[in-house]
N, C-alpha and C positions, 0 to 999 in steps of 0.2 A: 382495524390491521388491513395490510395491504393483501387481498386475494385475489387478485387478476390471475387468470391461468397463465401459464408459462409454456410459449407456441414451441420452444427448443426443450430435446431431453437432457436427463440429467447425465448421459452420455456424452452428449454434445459438451457439457461444461466439466466433466473428469478430462476429457481429452485434452482439452485446453488448459487445464488447471495443471496436469501431470507435465505437459508442453513447458509452461512458463516455470515449474518448479525444476524441470532436469536442465533447463537452459541457464536456469539464475543457480542453481546450485552445483551446476557440474560444469555446463558448458562456458560459462562466463570465466570462472577460474581457470579453466584450460587452456582457453583462449588467450588470456593473459599469460599464461605460464609458457605456452607455445612462442608467444610474441616477444616475450623477455628470454626465451633463449636462441630464436632467430634472428633477433635486429641486435644492434650493440648497446651492451647494458648502458653506456654512456646515455643511448639518445632514450632509451624506455624509463630505465628507474625514476629520473625524474617526474616524469609525466604517467608514471603506473596510475595514480590517484584519477589521473583525469581519463587517461585508456579506459580502466574499469566503469567510470561513469558512463564514458559513450556507449560501452558496450550493455550496461544497463537499462540506457534510453533505449537503445534501438532493440532488444530483447521487449521490454515495456511496447514500444511502437509497434512490433510485429504481432505482439500478443492481441492489441486493441484492434488491431487492422483484423485480425483472425476470428474476433468476436464479432466485430461488425459486419464481417461476411457471411458468419452463419446467423448471425440474426436476419439478416438481408434474404436469406434463403427462405429461410422459416416463416418470414412476416411478409416475404413481398414478392409479384411475380418477377421472371429472370429479368435481369436488367434495371429494375426499378429503383435500384441503389441509386442510379445516376441522375435521377431526377430529385426536384427539390422535396417533392412530396414524400419520396421514398427515404430521403435521408431524414425528413422529420419524423420519417414513421419508426426507422430502426435507433434513432437516437431516444424519443421517447418510450419506445419498448423496452430500453436498456434504464429509463428511469432518469436520463439529462433531459430535465425539464427545469424552468420557471415557476412553475404553477404554485401558487398561493406562497410565493419567497417569504413575503412579508410576514405571514404568519410562521412558516415552518422555521426558518433561519433562527429566529430570537428563542425558540422552545429548544431547537439543538444546540446554540451556543449554553442557555441556562442548565438543560440536563447534563451537558460537559464540566461546566464549573463545580455542579453539585457532586459530579462523580471525581473529581480531579483529587481532593484530597484521599478517595480510597486509590485510585491510580499511584499516587505519590506513596501513600502507606502501603501498598503492596511491593513498590520497589526498595522502600525500607526496610522493610520486614524478610524479605529475600536478602539484601545485603547485609543483615543484621545476623542471619540463620547462617551465612555461608561462611563468614566471620566466624562464629561460634563455632564452626567445623573446622576452622581455621583452613578454608578455603578462600581464593581470591576472586571475586565478582569479575566477569569478563565483558567488554563493551562488544557490543557488535562490529565487525568487521569494518563498515561504514562510518561508524563512531572513532574507532582507533584512525582510521587515516585521516579523517575530518579532525582530529587533536593534535595529530603530527604531522600536519601539511602546514608548509610554510608558504605557497604560493598564493597570493590572493584573490587569481583569477580561479584557482581551483579551487579555494575554501567559499568564493561567490558562486561557482557551477553547484558545487554539492548543496550549497542554501537553497538556490533555486530548484534544484532537482529535488530536495526534500520536501520543501514548501509547498512545490508546484504542481508540477507533472509526476510526480511517485504518488500523490494520495490521488489523482485523478485516476490513474490507470490501475491503481489498486482498487479503488472504489466501482470502477468500471467491471473488473473481474470477480472479485468478492461479491460486492452488492450488485450491481447491476444485473450479471451475467450467472453467477454460481449460485447465488442465494434463492432466488426464483424457482432454478430448478431442482433446488433442496425442497423448498418449499412444497412443489409440485408432487413431490415423491414420498417425503415424510411428515409434511406440515410445519404450520408457521415456528412454533416455539424449538421443536428439534433443528429448523434450518439456521434459527439467529445463534444457536449454540454452536454448532458443527460450523458455518463459516467464521465466527468469531476465533472456534478453536483451529481451524486449518490457517486463518490469518495469523494467529501467534505462532503457529508452527513453523511458518513459510520464512519465519526470520531468524532462525538457525541460532537461536540463544536460548536457553533455559534459564539465566538470570533476568532477561527481560521477558520472558513468557507470562507471567501471570498478569503483568500492567498491560501487554500488547492484547491478552486475551480480553480482560475489562473494557480496555478501549473499542475491539472487535465486539463487544457485546452491546457496548453504547452505540455504536456506528450500523449496527444490524436490526438493532431496535428503532434507530429513523428512519431507517428505510422502509421498514414494512410499516411504521405507522404513517408515515407521510406519502410513499408512493413515489417518491422523489429521489434522487443522488443527491441534492441541493445540499440540505443539513450534513450529512455524512461527507461529503466532500469539505465544506469546510470547515467542520470540526477536525477532521484529519487533518490539514492545513495547518489550522490553529497549532494543533497539538504539537505537530513537528516544527512549526515555527518556535514554540514557546520552549520546546525540548534542545533545538541546536541554537536559540539565541542564550540560554541558558550555558550550555557548554561552550559556547563563543566566549561569552563572560569571563567563563570560568578559567578557560586556557588564555585570556589577555593578561586576566592579573598572575596566572601562573607564570608567564612570560616576563613581566612586571619584577616578581617576586626573584 
């Protein structure tokens, strides 16, 4: 397991995490709502998914920059971030390294494939239980928008965000930045469990909570086992790509039907 000391504090991680949660859960919908009220409806409505995606991209970018800034303060002398060696130190401190990728990447993919039946099974169990209780499972808002979206440009943008940018920024926040601080404060296994729990919670959907929690456990374990974000990022990208490809094919079949 990865036992490297964490140079930043749990307080630093909590502040960034709360900022991310508040902006994503409250700030982003609020800004979109204000835009829909201020701008002419005919302009905003057709592009609401694109605007929401742009806002989400902006929030993720700001969070990443804030993390890099905090890590640079904790790991480097003032101004060191702007040197090549300084950037390297910041990136490696967060686990952004290609160290032993030929060994870790196949192991990460294998672990994900072994866990995939449990992740899918968890989704089926939640859906069956919900329907047995006369409930209707609800998609995440981003999935609902994806399924309803007609614009090819918007669909492509959503796919790129979910498959590339989203996994990268989430792994930097939850595994690279938050998890080491949790490990320093409470130990490895509690850090794995809590980071996965928080990861599932911020998706704000109880129907996919169990699936995302299981995925979070895999990603957190991979980070602790390898000491780099390479395998977690790739597995996260693989999972999102597989899920959205399945949804896209289902959507196309529904349109044809």
